[in-house]
C-alpha positions in Angstrom: -20.8 30.2 3.9 -20.4 31.5 7.7 -18.4 29.8 10.1 -21.0 29.0 12.1 -21.4 26.2 9.9 -18.8 24.4 11.5 -20.2 23.0 14.5 -21.5 20.1 11.7 -20.1 16.7 12.0 -18.0 15.7 8.8 -19.5 14.3 5.9 -18.4 12.3 3.3 -19.2 12.9 -0.2 -22.2 11.0 -1.8 -21.2 11.8 -5.5 -18.2 12.9 -7.9 -17.8 17.2 -8.4 -16.5 17.5 -12.2 -14.0 15.5 -13.4 -13.1 12.9 -11.5 -14.5 8.8 -10.3 -17.0 7.8 -7.3 -15.5 4.0 -7.0 -12.4 3.4 -5.4 -10.9 -0.9 -5.2 -12.1 -2.5 -1.5 -10.3 -5.7 -0.1 -11.7 -8.5 -0.9 -12.3 -9.4 3.0 -11.0 -8.7 6.6 -7.3 -8.2 6.8 -7.1 -8.1 10.8 -4.1 -6.7 12.5 -4.5 -9.6 15.2 -5.2 -12.2 12.7 -2.4 -15.4 12.5 -0.5 -15.3 9.8 -0.5 -18.0 7.2 2.5 -20.6 7.3 4.8 -19.5 4.4 6.4 -22.0 2.9 8.6 -22.2 -0.2 8.2 -23.7 -3.5 7.8 -27.5 -4.7 10.7 -27.6 -7.5 10.0 -30.9 -9.7 13.6 -31.9 -12.0 16.4 -34.2 -12.5 18.6 -31.4 -14.1 21.5 -30.7 -11.7 22.1 -27.2 -13.2 18.7 -26.0 -13.6 18.0 -26.7 -9.8 20.9 -25.3 -8.7 19.6 -22.3 -11.0 16.0 -22.6 -8.8 17.7 -23.0 -5.5 19.8 -20.1 -6.2 16.4 -17.8 -7.2 14.7 -18.8 -4.0 17.2 -17.8 -1.6 17.2 -14.5 -3.1 13.5 -14.5 -2.0 14.2 -15.3 1.2 12.8 -19.4 1.3 13.9 -22.6 1.4 12.0 -25.1 -1.2 11.4 -29.0 -1.2 13.1 -30.5 -4.0 11.3 -33.8 -5.8 12.8 -35.6 -8.6 9.8 -36.9 -9.6 5.9 -36.4 -9.1 5.7 -36.6 -5.2 4.2 -39.9 -4.1 1.7 -38.0 -2.3 -1.0 -35.4 -3.7 -0.5 -32.8 -0.8 3.2 -32.8 -1.7 1.7 -31.6 -5.0 -1.1 -29.8 -4.2 -0.1 -27.9 -1.0 2.9 -25.8 -1.5 2.3 -22.3 -2.7 4.0 -22.9 -6.1 5.2 -25.5 -8.1 8.3 -25.0 -10.4 8.5 -27.6 -13.3 11.4 -28.3 -14.9 10.6 -28.9 -18.5 12.9 -32.2 -18.4 10.1 -33.6 -15.7 7.4 -31.8 -17.4 6.1 -35.4 -19.0 6.5 -36.9 -15.9 3.9 -34.9 -14.7 1.1 -35.6 -16.8 -2.2 -36.9 -14.9 -1.2 -34.6 -12.0 -3.8 -33.0 -10.1 -4.5 -29.3 -11.7 -3.7 -26.6 -9.6 -3.0 -23.0 -9.4 0.3 -21.9 -9.6 2.2 -24.1 -11.4 5.1 -22.9 -13.6 6.9 -24.3 -16.0 10.5 -23.4 -16.0 13.9 -24.4 -18.6 16.2 -23.0 -21.0 15.3 -24.4 -23.8 13.8 -21.6 -26.1 13.4 -23.8 -29.5 11.5 -26.5 -28.3 7.7 -26.6 -29.6 6.9 -29.6 -27.4 7.2 -27.7 -24.1 4.2 -25.5 -24.6 1.9 -28.7 -25.3 3.5 -30.7 -22.2 2.7 -26.9 -20.1 -1.1 -26.9 -21.5 -0.5 -30.5 -20.2 0.2 -30.2 -16.7 -2.1 -26.9 -16.1 1.0 -24.8 -16.1 0.3 -20.9 -15.7 3.2 -19.7 -17.7 6.1 -20.8 -19.3 9.6 -19.1 -17.8 12.6 -19.2 -19.3 16.0 -18.8 -17.7 18.5 -16.4 -17.4 15.9 -14.1 -19.0 12.9 -14.5 -16.3 15.1 -14.6 -13.6 13.9 -11.5 -12.0 10.2 -12.3 -12.8 10.6 -16.0 -10.9 11.9 -14.7 -7.8 8.9 -12.3 -7.7 6.6 -14.8 -8.6 8.3 -17.8 -5.5 8.2 -14.3 -2.8 4.7 -13.5 -3.5 4.0 -17.3 -3.2 5.9 -17.7 -0.1 4.4 -14.5 1.1 0.8 -15.9 0.4 0.3 -12.1 -1.8 -3.2 -11.6 -1.7 -5.2 -8.3 -2.7 -3.0 -5.5 -2.3 -3.3 -2.7 0.4 -5.8 -0.3 -0.7 -3.0 3.0 -0.6 -4.1 6.5 0.6 -2.1 9.8 -0.3 -2.7 12.7 1.6 -1.4 16.1 0.6 -2.1 19.9 2.1 -3.6 22.2 -0.4 -1.2 24.8 1.2 1.0 24.8 4.7 -0.6 23.6 7.6 -3.6 22.6 5.8 -3.9 19.7 8.3 -2.7 16.4 6.2 -0.1 15.0 8.6 -3.7 15.2 11.0 -5.8 13.6 8.6 -3.0 11.1 7.9 -2.6 10.0 11.3 -6.3 10.1 11.9 -6.9 7.7 9.0 -4.7 5.7 10.0 -5.9 5.4 13.6 -9.2 4.6 12.4 -8.2 1.9 9.6 -6.4 0.2 12.7 -9.3 0.6 15.2 -11.4 -1.2 12.4 -9.1 -4.1 12.5 -7.1 -3.4 9.6 -3.5 -4.3 8.4 -2.1 -0.6 9.1 0.6 0.8 7.6 1.5 4.7 7.7 4.2 6.4 6.2 5.9 9.7 6.4 6.6 10.9 3.0 7.9 14.5 4.1 11.2 14.9 5.2 10.4 18.2 6.5 6.9 17.7 8.6 8.8 17.1 11.3 7.9 12.9 11.8 5.1 11.1 11.5 6.4 9.1 15.0 6.3 12.4 16.7 2.8 13.3 16.1 1.6 9.8 17.2 4.1 10.3 20.4 6.1 6.9 19.1 9.5 8.9 18.0 11.1 6.7 21.7 9.6 3.5 20.0 12.1 1.1 18.7 12.4 0.7 14.8 13.6 1.5 11.6 13.0 5.0 9.9 13.6 6.0 6.5 17.5 6.5 6.3 17.8 3.0 7.6 15.9 2.5 3.9 17.5 5.2 1.9 19.8 2.2 -0.3 17.0 -0.2 -0.9 16.8 -1.7 -4.2 14.7 -4.1 -5.9 12.6 -6.2 -4.3 12.1 -6.3 0.0 9.8 -8.9 1.8 6.4 -7.0 2.9 6.9 -9.3 6.3 10.5 -8.4 7.2 9.3 -4.4 6.4 6.2 -4.8 8.5 7.8 -6.5 11.7 11.2 -4.3 11.6 9.1 -1.0 12.4 7.9 0.9 15.1 4.3 0.1 15.9 1.9 3.0 17.8 -1.6 2.5 18.9 -1.9 -0.9 16.5 -0.3 1.0 13.8 3.2 0.4 11.9 5.2 3.6 11.1 7.7 4.4 8.9 9.2 7.6 9.6 12.4 9.8 9.4 14.9 10.0 12.1 15.7 13.5 14.5 18.9 14.0 12.5 18.6 16.0 9.4 16.8 14.0 6.5 18.9 13.5 3.3 16.4 12.4 0.2 15.7 9.3 -0.2 16.1 8.0 -4.0 13.2 7.0 -5.7 14.3 3.6 -6.4 14.0 3.1 -2.4 10.4 4.5 -2.1 9.2 2.1 -4.9 10.7 -0.6 -3.0 9.4 0.2 0.1 6.3 1.3 -0.6 5.8 -2.0 -2.8 6.7 -4.1 0.1 4.2 -2.4 2.1 1.2 -3.0 -0.5 1.9 -6.5 -0.9 1.1 -6.8 3.1 -2.7 -5.7 2.0 -4.6 -4.0 4.5 -4.7 -0.4 4.4 -1.4 2.0 3.3 -1.7 5.7 4.3 1.2 8.0 2.9 1.4 11.7 4.0 2.9 14.0 1.2 5.1 16.5 0.4 3.4 19.0 -1.9 6.6 19.4 -4.3 7.1 16.7 -6.9 10.4 15.4 -6.7 11.5 12.2 -7.7 10.4 10.2 -4.5 7.4 12.0 -4.4 6.2 11.2 -7.8 7.2 7.8 -7.6 5.0 7.8 -4.4 2.4 8.9 -6.6 2.3 6.4 -8.9 1.8 3.5 -5.7 -1.5 5.3 -4.7 -5.3 3.9 -5.5 -6.8 7.4 -4.1 -5.1 10.5 -3.1 -6.8 13.2 -0.7 -6.2 16.9 -1.2 -6.5 19.1 2.0 -8.0 22.3 1.5 -9.3 24.9 4.1 -12.6 27.0 3.3 -10.9 30.4 2.0 -9.9 31.5 -0.7 -6.3 31.8 -0.4 -6.0 28.2 0.0 -8.2 27.2 -3.4 -5.6 29.3 -4.8 -2.5 27.6 -3.6 -4.4 24.0 -3.9 -4.6 25.0 -7.6 -1.3 24.4 -7.9 -1.0 21.6 -6.6 -3.3 20.1 -8.5 -1.5 21.2 -11.3 1.7 19.4 -10.0 -0.4 15.8 -8.8 -2.5 16.3 -12.0 -0.5 13.3 -14.0 0.9 10.9 -11.3 -1.9 10.8 -8.9 -5.0 8.8 -10.9 -7.5 9.6 -8.6 -7.5 12.9 -6.7 -9.8 14.4 -4.3 -11.0 17.1 -1.9 -11.2 16.9 1.3 -12.6 20.2 2.6 -11.5 21.6 6.2 -13.4 24.6 8.1 -14.3 27.2 9.0 -15.0 28.5 5.7 -14.8 32.1 4.8 -18.3 33.9 3.7 -19.7 33.0 0.6 -17.6 29.3 0.6 -18.4 25.9 1.0 -17.2 22.8 0.8 -18.7 22.0 -2.7 -18.0 25.4 -3.9 -14.5 24.5 -2.9 -14.3 21.2 -4.7 -15.5 22.6 -8.0 -13.3 25.4 -8.1 -10.2 22.8 -8.0 -12.6 20.8 -10.4 -11.8 17.8 -7.7 -14.9 15.5 -6.9 -15.6 16.1 -3.1 -13.9 13.0 -0.7 -15.8 14.9 1.9 -15.5 17.6 4.4 -13.5 18.0 7.6 -15.5 20.1 10.4 -13.2 22.7 12.5 -12.1 20.8 15.4 -10.7 23.3 18.1 -9.5 20.3 20.5 -6.6 18.9 18.3 -4.6 21.2 19.7 -5.1 20.9 23.4 -5.1 17.1 22.5 -1.9 17.3 21.1 -0.3 19.4 24.1 -2.1 16.5 26.6 -0.1 13.9 24.1 -3.2 12.6 22.4 -3.0 11.8 18.7 -5.0 13.0 16.0 -7.9 11.3 15.7 -7.6 9.1 18.4 -10.6 9.7 19.9 -13.2 8.4 17.9 -16.1 10.5 19.0 -14.2 13.5 18.0 -14.9 14.8 14.6 -12.1 14.1 13.1 -12.4 10.4 14.5 -16.1 10.3 13.0 -15.0 11.4 9.7 -12.1 8.9 9.3 -14.2 6.2 10.4 -17.1 7.7 8.1 -14.2 7.4 5.5 -13.2 4.0 5.6 -16.6 2.7 6.1 -17.6 3.6 2.5 -14.1 3.1 1.0 -13.1 -0.5 2.3 -17.0 -1.4 1.6 -17.4 -4.1 -0.9 -17.9 -1.6 -4.1 -15.4 0.9 -2.4 -18.0 3.8 -2.8 -16.8 7.3 -1.6 
């Protein structure tokens, strides 16, 4: 197709090309960046077993919350129904018979061989029975999730270039800014240590906050709220980028901890991915709901993108093509998607004004009336709609 087509507005694909699904999960409802956070409270612990109580208090401290403790059923109904989680010791289960049924009740104990415990768990409406010490890790996660008010995880979209200079970082920034404009809690993650820094692309390199090197030693669970509050905020987007010093590799375990914490906060997470498949990148792939492969409309780019697709095929569950103009003669967005055997997520038109905007300090996609801004707004309108059709 001739380059004269580049004046068209961007289009969002309305159906899959061979080999892909056409729907992605959508959040249950708005997750506004300015919305009031729910009050975070710790669990209610009901037990008279001092040894078990010590263990549960230790696990609550590990989750970063302070619980309420009652040796018997709370006298007030609200004392039982209001906490986000209730941990009932197996010594106290019989005393909790007749309590109002509520979600988030867990029976905790140590005795593995007492069948009576399972009957009591049913009688008090417990969701599960957890045995210490084997279930300590599971219980810490349950406590922290309840305290954070965890709901539906963030819709996590990864963007990767089919070749160098394809515009993946530009699209990632545009998507993040568009999500923030729509009122979504938005986190932009720079997954490419050799990309120059997304904070620079957004104009936020001088903003105070933590960068990837600060998380290199992270293991296990991170608190989602603490992660979000520690990052620089640029134009309503929280940004995790690289420092100005030479970037040391970030272990895959740290990537896992950071992205899992980000996803628990809900809203939208956009990850700018490297084209390689090192362990950290592979871990990022596993966290994605959707991957977008940005491919310029020319033959060499398609040839390069095929190799990238081969590397992503085993790790990214849902990978789609975003085709960027201008086009070489005889090509169009559908031809490129078909050649890569990928569903078409949309066509991103050529925008000669992006370079001039960046020179003027305007981040890519900051102008909603521009081609990139229109494309990104249309993408989220479909991706975040009920049913999540793209």
